[in-house]
DOFI-172539 format. One line per 10 residues: number of its first residue (from 0); for each residue y, x, z of C-alpha. Coordinates in steps of 0.05 Angstrom, whole numbers, padded with zeros to 5 digits. Layout:
N
NUM	Y/X/Z | ...;
//
This chain:
301
0	-00180/-00121/-00213 | -00162/-00112/-00142 | -00103/-00141/-00106 | -00071/-00133/-00037 | -00107/-00199/-00016 | -00173/-00172/-00037 | -00162/-00104/00000 | -00143/-00144/00063 | -00208/-00182/00058 | -00246/-00118/00048;
10	-00214/-00089/00110 | -00225/-00149/00153 | -00301/-00148/00134 | -00303/-00077/00160 | -00263/-00080/00224 | -00290/-00145/00249 | -00360/-00156/00219 | -00391/-00222/00240 | -00336/-00243/00284 | -00303/-00315/00277;
20	-00229/-00326/00288 | -00201/-00389/00308 | -00166/-00418/00247 | -00133/-00486/00229 | -00101/-00506/00162 | -00031/-00527/00147 | -00020/-00602/00139 | 00033/-00602/00088 | 00072/-00545/00055 | 00117/-00502/00099;
30	00185/-00480/00075 | 00210/-00410/00094 | 00253/-00407/00154 | 00231/-00477/00185 | 00222/-00480/00258 | 00167/-00528/00258 | 00098/-00536/00223 | 00038/-00584/00227 | -00031/-00565/00227 | -00098/-00599/00211;
40	-00165/-00590/00251 | -00217/-00638/00221 | -00269/-00617/00271 | -00221/-00626/00330 | -00251/-00565/00366 | -00198/-00513/00354 | -00131/-00551/00361 | -00131/-00548/00438 | -00126/-00472/00430 | -00056/-00481/00396;
50	-00010/-00473/00459 | 00058/-00442/00474 | 00055/-00368/00471 | 00005/-00367/00414 | 00019/-00321/00354 | -00009/-00351/00288 | -00013/-00318/00221 | -00004/-00352/00157 | -00011/-00308/00093 | 00034/-00246/00107;
60	00077/-00280/00160 | 00070/-00285/00235 | 00098/-00343/00280 | 00109/-00346/00354 | 00092/-00418/00382 | 00142/-00441/00431 | 00119/-00515/00441 | 00065/-00561/00416 | 00067/-00636/00408 | 00005/-00662/00379;
70	-00012/-00622/00316 | 00059/-00604/00308 | 00084/-00530/00332 | 00156/-00508/00346 | 00155/-00439/00320 | 00195/-00375/00314 | 00187/-00355/00242 | 00182/-00282/00216 | 00157/-00257/00283 | 00146/-00181/00296;
80	00186/-00166/00232 | 00142/-00202/00183 | 00180/-00235/00125 | 00196/-00304/00121 | 00163/-00343/00064 | 00140/-00409/00037 | 00066/-00428/00049 | 00028/-00478/00012 | -00009/-00540/00041 | -00082/-00526/00067;
90	-00065/-00452/00076 | -00105/-00419/00136 | -00071/-00419/00202 | -00101/-00360/00242 | -00093/-00365/00318 | -00080/-00299/00355 | -00110/-00258/00297 | -00139/-00192/00324 | -00117/-00163/00256 | -00065/-00205/00220;
100	-00057/-00198/00146 | 00012/-00175/00158 | -00010/-00119/00203 | -00065/-00098/00150 | -00015/-00095/00093 | 00032/-00049/00135 | -00029/-00005/00149 | -00047/-00002/00074 | 00025/00010/00054 | 00026/00068/00104;
110	-00037/00094/00076 | -00010/00096/00006 | 00045/00142/00031 | -00006/00186/00065 | -00047/00191/00004 | 00013/00221/-00035 | 00025/00275/00019 | 00014/00348/-00003 | -00046/00352/00043 | -00081/00296/00006;
120	-00049/00309/-00064 | -00063/00241/-00098 | -00012/00206/-00143 | -00001/00161/-00203 | 00021/00191/-00269 | 00084/00166/-00301 | 00121/00188/-00362 | 00191/00180/-00396 | 00215/00198/-00465 | 00283/00231/-00475;
130	00317/00248/-00542 | 00334/00319/-00550 | 00407/00338/-00562 | 00428/00409/-00575 | 00494/00398/-00541 | 00463/00376/-00475 | 00425/00425/-00424 | 00416/00376/-00366 | 00382/00309/-00374 | 00377/00253/-00322;
140	00306/00224/-00309 | 00331/00152/-00316 | 00283/00100/-00289 | 00240/00151/-00252 | 00229/00137/-00175 | 00184/00167/-00125 | 00179/00233/-00164 | 00132/00282/-00132 | 00129/00337/-00185 | 00130/00347/-00259;
150	00061/00357/-00294 | 00087/00376/-00363 | 00144/00371/-00412 | 00127/00363/-00485 | 00168/00368/-00549 | 00153/00321/-00607 | 00147/00358/-00670 | 00177/00334/-00735 | 00140/00310/-00796 | 00088/00333/-00824;
160	00067/00359/-00756 | 00084/00301/-00714 | 00048/00316/-00651 | 00070/00337/-00583 | 00070/00410/-00562 | 00076/00429/-00486 | 00137/00471/-00470 | 00127/00530/-00423 | 00149/00524/-00354 | 00200/00579/-00363;
170	00238/00532/-00412 | 00250/00476/-00364 | 00276/00469/-00294 | 00273/00409/-00245 | 00329/00398/-00193 | 00317/00345/-00141 | 00381/00317/-00101 | 00426/00327/-00164 | 00495/00297/-00165 | 00489/00224/-00172;
180	00554/00218/-00216 | 00524/00259/-00271 | 00446/00243/-00257 | 00440/00174/-00229 | 00366/00182/-00215 | 00379/00243/-00167 | 00334/00286/-00216 | 00367/00334/-00267 | 00318/00365/-00317 | 00348/00429/-00350;
190	00320/00445/-00418 | 00324/00526/-00424 | 00295/00526/-00495 | 00310/00500/-00563 | 00283/00434/-00597 | 00292/00389/-00654 | 00353/00349/-00654 | 00337/00273/-00648 | 00264/00288/-00635 | 00243/00263/-00565;
200	00214/00306/-00508 | 00164/00273/-00460 | 00163/00285/-00387 | 00095/00273/-00354 | 00103/00272/-00278 | 00070/00258/-00212 | 00093/00194/-00178 | 00085/00163/-00110 | 00045/00098/-00102 | 00088/00037/-00091;
210	00080/-00011/-00032 | 00049/-00081/-00037 | 00094/-00139/-00023 | 00053/-00200/-00040 | -00018/-00219/-00032 | -00024/-00224/-00107 | 00003/-00156/-00124 | -00047/-00119/-00168 | -00068/-00049/-00141 | -00059/-00016/-00211;
220	00003/-00048/-00241 | 00042/-00053/-00174 | 00017/00003/-00129 | -00005/00050/-00185 | -00075/00062/-00160 | -00132/00079/-00211 | -00194/00035/-00210 | -00229/00094/-00176 | -00184/00092/-00115 | -00188/00020/-00096;
230	-00230/00035/-00035 | -00182/00083/-00006 | -00127/00042/00025 | -00176/-00006/00062 | -00212/00058/00092 | -00144/00085/00114 | -00122/00018/00139 | -00188/00011/00177 | -00176/00076/00215 | -00105/00060/00235;
240	-00123/-00009/00259 | -00184/00009/00297 | -00158/00075/00328 | -00123/00035/00385 | -00177/-00018/00391 | -00251/-00024/00386 | -00299/-00043/00331 | -00348/-00098/00343 | -00397/-00062/00389 | -00343/-00027/00431;
250	-00288/-00083/00438 | -00276/-00081/00511 | -00235/-00146/00510 | -00296/-00185/00490 | -00337/-00163/00552 | -00327/-00164/00626 | -00297/-00099/00656 | -00363/-00078/00687 | -00387/-00062/00617 | -00329/-00013/00601;
260	-00354/00048/00643 | -00426/00047/00619 | -00425/00014/00552 | -00358/00032/00526 | -00340/00102/00556 | -00276/00140/00540 | -00276/00164/00470 | -00318/00110/00442 | -00263/00084/00395 | -00254/00153/00362;
270	-00329/00161/00359 | -00336/00091/00322 | -00286/00114/00268 | -00308/00186/00261 | -00354/00170/00202 | -00300/00132/00171 | -00253/00187/00174 | -00304/00234/00144 | -00316/00186/00088 | -00243/00175/00071;
280	-00233/00248/00069 | -00292/00258/00023 | -00264/00204/-00022 | -00194/00234/-00021 | -00222/00299/-00041 | -00265/00270/-00100 | -00203/00235/-00125 | -00160/00297/-00117 | -00211/00336/-00159 | -00214/00281/-00212;
290	-00137/00286/-00222 | -00140/00363/-00222 | -00191/00358/-00278 | -00146/00312/-00317 | -00079/00341/-00304 | -00084/00406/-00269 | -00074/00448/-00328 | -00015/00410/-00357 | 00042/00442/-00318 | 00050/00501/-00364;
300	00055/00549/-00303;
//
């Protein structure tokens, strides 16, 4: 099983290997929207780094620190568009995180959209059953969201046959952007051939991946990724996060300016992620081939 939280951890291990991030812990639970929070620093070495203008990350939320009194900080919750939320006692509090969990979640969700593009041609597979009615030509695909394309339409055969028979493409037509009054989903499926009254037909379709919202969201049940695709969003997020920055060896903000010209020349960032881009593309091609092998011949075209 893979969750958003585990994907974020995987991304962090790749973009900042061996680097330590200053972190405290919450001293007491935090209630969403509160403008103050208290932290704990058992070693007493990191607390001095908590000062006004610090940005702190707790779970998927960012806070802007306005003032500090002892171990209590006055904060602006939901900073930079992150969502206000409750946070449990002893949750990690990261100070000025180079890559916050909120930023990584956004990068992962952006990558999920990119994976569904025509160039990459990845998707999850959904299905819906609709009873056939001889008096009806157009059917609403109720409950279907993020539709990309239809893989096949199959008609259930009556007893004693009982199995599903694919309908040729010429016997059905899909219209996107249909009148919402008659087709609330926005998708209208027209059946141009006959069927068996009361027997269902099944629509199997390509569907977009869904965005993550919570750290505990499951990659399969929430996002729609198959188990073989779990490595793809962290790879895409790594590229998106590192492109405007530097990986460990090339991070110019961790070294004096004198190193920049000789040790971190122009183009070092793109060179550092070139292999990641190549690996990501190979993996996308492999997963697209896997989907084509399973579903590529089902459209009836």
